[in-house]
Every structure is written in structure tokens, then in C-alpha cells.
C-alpha positions as CSV (number, residue, x, y, z in Angstrom):
1,M,-10.6,-14.7,-21.8
2,K,-10.9,-16.7,-18.6
3,I,-9.2,-15.8,-15.4
4,T,-9.3,-17.0,-11.8
5,L,-10.1,-14.3,-9.4
6,N,-9.8,-15.1,-5.7
7,G,-10.4,-18.8,-6.5
8,Q,-13.4,-18.3,-8.8
9,E,-13.4,-18.5,-12.6
10,K,-14.5,-15.3,-14.4
11,E,-14.9,-14.7,-18.1
12,Y,-14.3,-11.4,-19.9
13,N,-14.8,-10.7,-23.6
14,I,-12.6,-7.6,-23.7
15,D,-9.0,-6.8,-23.1
16,L,-8.4,-5.4,-19.6
17,T,-5.7,-3.8,-17.5
18,L,-5.7,-4.6,-13.8
19,E,-6.9,-1.0,-13.3
20,A,-9.9,-1.6,-15.5
21,L,-10.6,-4.9,-13.7
22,L,-10.5,-3.2,-10.3
23,N,-12.9,-0.5,-11.7
24,D,-15.3,-3.1,-12.9
25,L,-15.2,-4.8,-9.5
26,G,-15.7,-1.5,-7.6
27,Y,-12.3,-1.6,-5.9
28,V,-10.8,1.6,-7.5
29,D,-10.6,3.6,-4.3
30,K,-9.9,0.8,-1.9
31,K,-6.7,-0.1,-0.1
32,I,-5.9,-3.2,-2.0
33,A,-3.0,-5.5,-2.8
34,V,-3.0,-7.3,-6.2
35,E,-1.2,-10.6,-6.9
36,V,-1.1,-12.0,-10.4
37,N,0.2,-15.5,-10.9
38,E,1.9,-15.4,-7.4
39,E,3.6,-12.1,-8.1
40,I,2.7,-8.9,-6.2
41,I,2.0,-6.0,-8.6
42,P,3.1,-2.6,-7.4
43,R,0.3,0.0,-7.3
44,S,2.3,2.1,-9.8
45,Q,2.1,-0.8,-12.3
46,I,-1.6,-1.6,-12.0
47,G,-2.6,0.7,-14.9
48,N,0.0,-0.8,-17.2
49,T,-0.5,-4.5,-16.4
50,L,-2.6,-6.4,-18.9
51,V,-4.8,-9.2,-17.7
52,V,-4.3,-12.2,-20.0
53,D,-6.2,-15.5,-20.5
54,G,-5.4,-17.9,-17.7
55,D,-4.2,-15.4,-15.1
56,R,-4.7,-16.2,-11.5
57,I,-5.4,-13.0,-9.7
58,E,-5.8,-12.6,-5.9
59,L,-7.1,-9.3,-4.4
60,I,-6.3,-8.6,-0.8
61,I,-8.4,-5.8,0.7
62,A,-7.3,-3.9,3.7
63,V,-10.0,-3.5,6.4
64,G,-9.7,-1.2,9.3
65,G,-10.9,-1.7,12.8
66,G,-10.2,-1.1,16.3
């Protein structure tokens, strides 16, 4: 399956949930917003949302500072 992740094409040979994708990318414990095909996915739905071929996924990572 091919997806576009933050503007870059990626290919996966297995079925994934958004949670599994975030784990694979190392973002599991980060403050992050996820958008799939221009729709914000609530944090409560990340574990139940399947990634499908052609999805356009944007990850927005919160950074702190002062």
C-alpha cells in the first residue's frame, strides 16, 4: 500500500492502524495531531482507524519552548 505522509510517498506491505503507523515512526508518546485526507482524527480513534492505500496523512507535532 502506498500512502503520502507529510508530503512524501511511503510504501507498506502490511495493514496498519494509525496507532501502528505512529509506533513505527516513533511518535507513540508525542503530542501529535493526525489528519487523514484533510480530516482531523480524534486521539480516541487513532487505534481504530485503518490506513488504506492512497491515504494522505499529515502529522503535526507539538513542540514546547519558551
